[in-house]
C-alpha positions as CSV (number, residue, x, y, z in Angstrom):
1,X,0.0,0.0,0.0
2,X,2.8,2.5,0.9
3,X,4.7,1.7,-2.2
4,X,1.6,2.3,-4.3
5,X,1.0,5.7,-2.6
6,X,4.6,6.8,-3.4
7,X,4.4,5.7,-7.0
8,X,1.4,7.9,-7.8
9,X,3.1,11.3,-7.5
10,X,6.1,9.9,-9.4
11,X,3.8,8.8,-12.2
12,X,2.1,12.2,-12.3
13,X,5.5,14.1,-12.4
14,X,6.7,11.9,-15.3
15,X,3.4,12.4,-17.1
16,X,3.7,16.2,-16.8
17,X,7.4,16.1,-17.9
18,X,6.5,14.0,-20.8
19,X,3.7,16.3,-21.8
20,X,5.9,19.4,-21.6
21,X,8.7,17.6,-23.5
22,X,6.3,16.5,-26.1
23,X,4.9,20.0,-26.4
24,X,8.3,21.5,-26.8
25,X,9.2,18.9,-29.5
26,X,6.0,19.7,-31.3
27,X,6.8,23.5,-31.2
28,X,10.3,23.0,-32.4
29,X,9.3,20.5,-35.1
30,X,6.8,23.1,-36.5
31,X,9.6,25.7,-36.8
32,X,8.8,29.1,-38.0
33,X,5.1,28.3,-38.3
34,X,4.7,28.2,-34.5
35,X,7.5,30.5,-33.3
36,X,8.7,32.8,-36.1
37,X,11.4,35.4,-35.6
38,X,9.7,38.7,-36.1
39,X,12.5,41.1,-35.2
40,X,16.3,41.2,-35.7
41,X,17.9,43.8,-33.5
42,X,21.3,45.0,-34.7
43,X,23.5,46.7,-32.1
44,X,26.8,48.6,-32.7
45,X,28.4,51.8,-33.7
46,X,29.1,51.8,-37.4
47,X,31.2,53.9,-39.7
48,X,31.6,51.5,-42.6
49,X,29.0,48.8,-42.1
50,X,25.2,49.2,-42.3
51,X,22.4,47.5,-40.3
52,X,20.7,46.7,-43.6
53,X,23.7,44.6,-44.8
54,X,23.9,42.8,-41.5
55,X,20.2,41.9,-41.7
56,X,20.6,40.8,-45.3
57,X,23.4,38.5,-44.4
58,X,21.2,36.5,-42.0
59,X,17.8,36.7,-43.7
60,X,17.7,33.1,-44.9
61,X,18.8,31.8,-41.5
62,X,16.1,33.5,-39.5
63,X,13.4,31.9,-41.6
64,X,13.9,28.7,-39.6
65,X,12.2,30.2,-36.6
66,X,13.0,31.0,-33.0
67,X,13.9,27.5,-31.8
68,X,15.3,26.0,-35.0
69,X,17.6,28.9,-36.0
70,X,21.3,28.0,-35.6
71,X,23.0,30.8,-33.7
72,X,26.5,29.7,-34.8
73,X,25.4,29.9,-38.5
74,X,24.1,33.4,-37.8
75,X,27.4,34.4,-36.2
76,X,29.4,33.0,-39.1
77,X,27.4,34.8,-41.7
78,X,27.9,38.2,-40.0
79,X,31.6,37.5,-39.3
80,X,32.2,37.0,-43.1
81,X,31.2,40.6,-43.8
82,X,34.4,42.6,-44.6
83,X,34.2,45.1,-41.8
84,X,33.0,42.7,-39.1
85,X,35.3,42.3,-36.1
86,X,33.6,40.8,-33.0
87,X,30.1,39.3,-33.3
88,X,27.7,38.0,-30.6
89,X,24.2,36.6,-31.3
90,X,21.4,35.9,-28.8
91,X,17.8,34.8,-28.8
92,X,15.4,37.3,-27.2
93,X,12.1,35.7,-26.0
94,X,9.7,35.3,-27.6
95,X,10.3,36.3,-31.2
96,X,13.6,38.3,-31.6
97,X,17.3,37.8,-32.4
98,X,19.9,40.3,-31.1
99,X,23.1,40.7,-33.2
100,X,25.9,42.8,-31.6
101,X,28.7,43.7,-33.9
102,X,31.9,45.6,-33.3
103,X,33.5,47.1,-36.4
104,X,37.0,46.9,-37.7
105,X,39.2,50.0,-37.2
106,X,42.0,50.2,-39.8
107,X,45.3,51.8,-39.0
108,X,47.2,51.2,-42.2
109,X,47.0,49.6,-45.6
110,X,48.7,46.2,-46.0
111,X,50.4,45.5,-49.4
112,X,47.9,47.7,-51.4
113,X,45.1,45.1,-51.3
114,X,44.2,44.8,-47.7
115,X,43.8,46.8,-44.5
116,X,45.3,46.0,-41.1
117,X,43.8,46.8,-37.7
118,X,45.5,47.7,-34.5
119,X,45.8,44.0,-33.5
120,X,47.7,43.2,-36.6
121,X,44.8,41.4,-38.3
122,X,44.2,42.0,-42.0
123,X,40.9,42.2,-43.9
124,X,39.7,43.1,-47.4
125,X,37.0,45.7,-47.8
126,X,35.3,46.3,-51.1
127,X,36.2,49.9,-51.3
128,X,40.1,49.9,-50.9
129,X,40.5,53.1,-53.0
130,X,38.8,55.1,-50.2
131,X,41.7,54.3,-47.9
132,X,44.7,55.6,-49.9
133,X,45.2,58.2,-47.2
134,X,46.3,55.6,-44.7
135,X,50.0,54.7,-44.3
136,X,51.2,51.7,-46.4
137,X,53.0,48.7,-45.0
138,X,54.4,46.3,-47.6
139,X,56.1,43.3,-45.9
140,X,56.2,39.5,-46.1
141,X,52.9,37.8,-45.6
142,X,52.4,36.1,-42.3
143,X,54.4,38.7,-40.4
144,X,51.7,41.4,-40.1
145,X,51.9,41.7,-36.3
146,X,55.7,42.0,-36.3
147,X,55.9,44.8,-38.9
148,X,52.9,46.6,-37.5
149,X,54.7,46.9,-34.2
150,X,57.8,48.1,-36.0
151,X,55.8,50.6,-37.9
152,X,54.3,52.0,-34.6
153,X,57.7,52.4,-33.1
154,X,59.1,54.2,-36.1
155,X,56.1,56.4,-36.4
156,X,56.4,57.6,-32.8
157,X,60.1,58.2,-33.2
158,X,59.6,60.3,-36.3
159,X,56.8,62.2,-34.8
160,X,59.1,63.4,-32.1
161,X,61.1,65.1,-34.9
162,X,58.0,66.5,-36.6
163,X,58.3,63.9,-39.4
164,X,55.4,61.7,-40.5
165,X,55.9,58.1,-41.7
166,X,53.7,57.3,-44.8
167,X,55.2,53.9,-45.8
168,X,57.2,51.0,-44.6
169,X,58.5,48.7,-47.3
170,X,60.3,45.4,-46.7
171,X,61.5,43.5,-49.8
172,X,62.2,39.8,-50.3
173,X,65.7,40.3,-49.0
174,X,64.3,41.9,-45.8
175,X,65.8,45.3,-46.7
176,X,63.8,48.2,-45.2
177,X,62.8,51.4,-46.8
178,X,60.8,54.2,-45.3
179,X,58.9,56.9,-47.0
180,X,57.8,60.1,-45.3
181,X,55.0,62.6,-46.0
182,X,57.5,65.2,-47.1
183,X,58.6,63.0,-50.0
184,X,61.7,61.8,-48.3
185,X,63.0,58.2,-48.6
186,X,65.1,56.5,-45.9
187,X,67.1,53.4,-46.9
188,X,67.9,51.2,-43.9
189,X,69.2,48.0,-45.4
190,X,69.0,44.5,-44.1
191,X,70.8,44.7,-40.7
192,X,70.6,46.8,-37.5
193,X,67.8,49.0,-39.0
194,X,66.6,50.4,-35.7
195,X,70.1,51.2,-34.5
196,X,70.8,53.0,-37.8
197,X,67.5,54.9,-37.5
198,X,68.3,56.1,-34.0
199,X,71.7,57.2,-35.1
200,X,70.1,59.3,-37.9
201,X,67.5,60.8,-35.6
202,X,70.3,61.8,-33.1
203,X,71.7,64.2,-35.7
204,X,68.6,66.1,-36.6
205,X,68.7,68.6,-33.8
206,X,72.1,69.8,-35.0
207,X,71.2,69.8,-38.6
208,X,68.0,71.8,-38.0
209,X,64.5,71.4,-39.5
210,X,65.3,73.6,-42.6
211,X,68.2,71.3,-43.7
212,X,66.2,68.1,-42.9
213,X,63.4,69.2,-45.1
214,X,65.8,69.6,-48.0
215,X,66.7,65.9,-48.0
216,X,65.3,63.8,-50.7
217,X,67.0,60.4,-49.9
218,X,68.8,59.4,-46.7
219,X,71.0,56.3,-47.1
220,X,71.7,54.8,-43.7
221,X,73.4,51.6,-45.1
222,X,76.8,52.6,-43.6
223,X,78.4,51.4,-40.4
224,X,79.3,54.8,-39.1
225,X,77.4,57.5,-41.0
226,X,74.9,58.2,-43.8
227,X,74.7,59.7,-47.2
228,X,72.2,62.3,-48.4
229,X,70.7,63.2,-51.8
230,X,69.1,66.6,-51.8
231,X,66.0,67.9,-53.4
232,X,66.3,69.9,-56.6
233,X,67.2,73.6,-56.2
234,X,68.6,73.5,-52.6
235,X,71.4,75.9,-51.6
236,X,74.9,74.6,-51.0
237,X,75.4,73.7,-47.4
238,X,78.5,74.7,-45.4
239,X,79.5,71.2,-44.2
240,X,82.6,72.3,-42.4
241,X,80.4,74.4,-40.1
242,X,77.9,71.6,-39.7
243,X,80.6,69.1,-38.9
244,X,82.0,71.5,-36.3
245,X,78.6,71.8,-34.7
246,X,78.2,68.0,-34.6
247,X,81.6,67.6,-32.9
248,X,80.7,70.3,-30.4
249,X,77.5,68.5,-29.5
250,X,79.4,65.2,-29.2
251,X,77.0,63.5,-31.7
252,X,77.5,59.8,-32.1
253,X,76.8,60.0,-35.8
254,X,78.8,61.5,-38.7
255,X,77.0,62.9,-41.7
256,X,78.8,61.7,-44.8
257,X,78.7,63.8,-48.0
258,X,79.5,61.6,-51.0
259,X,81.5,63.1,-53.9
260,X,78.7,62.0,-56.3
261,X,75.5,62.1,-54.3
262,X,73.6,60.1,-56.9
263,X,76.2,57.2,-56.7
264,X,75.0,56.2,-53.2
265,X,71.3,56.3,-53.9
266,X,69.3,53.3,-54.9
267,X,66.6,54.9,-57.1
268,X,65.0,51.5,-57.8
């Protein structure tokens, strides 16, 4: 008798659970007919993306209904959009999907065909021509993060001297070349590039901004100095006076003036 009394509540609970489970299965099996998704909420601050494009990317998926829609598929569809960075997708009871998107923030161009963000990740927008104003980094593929950090350091060092870096180029031989906004080119070679750059920067205070702005190409591929090719139409510089000033300031670098300034410049 006692066992029979204990079994009755258990049977009732199992019956209720079975009914609920069966009801949920029925709702899910009916898909969008029973629980359609009526709203797609897109959250984020956008400069290059649009809410319409995000909704369009997931239109087919949301047709499966509230329970049957695959959230991972939604996330993947939005993540494939060129400007998409971080994406989260959630169900909002009873008939909505929330899509939160953070947008990519480019800091430079990568090899003419891509953009690179502050984390060293590259992506390919449709409208590359709109970003020609960004600095250009051209370096071996697969080393984006390394050369982005190098570019950041060079940019800061040059900014301290009122110079703006517009391009970093690393060729197949790993030789570096810099281009500045004032149309200057700096050749750094394959070895000790940062050390050579520091040596050059240490001489700028003595040379003065006026002389620095006259430089067209600075060749730092020398162990103890550098060569300069000048822009057209510049006045002759009194190098004896400048060398005396360098010695007086105990500069660690020596400015080397070649007999034929074009001989030391790689115009290729």
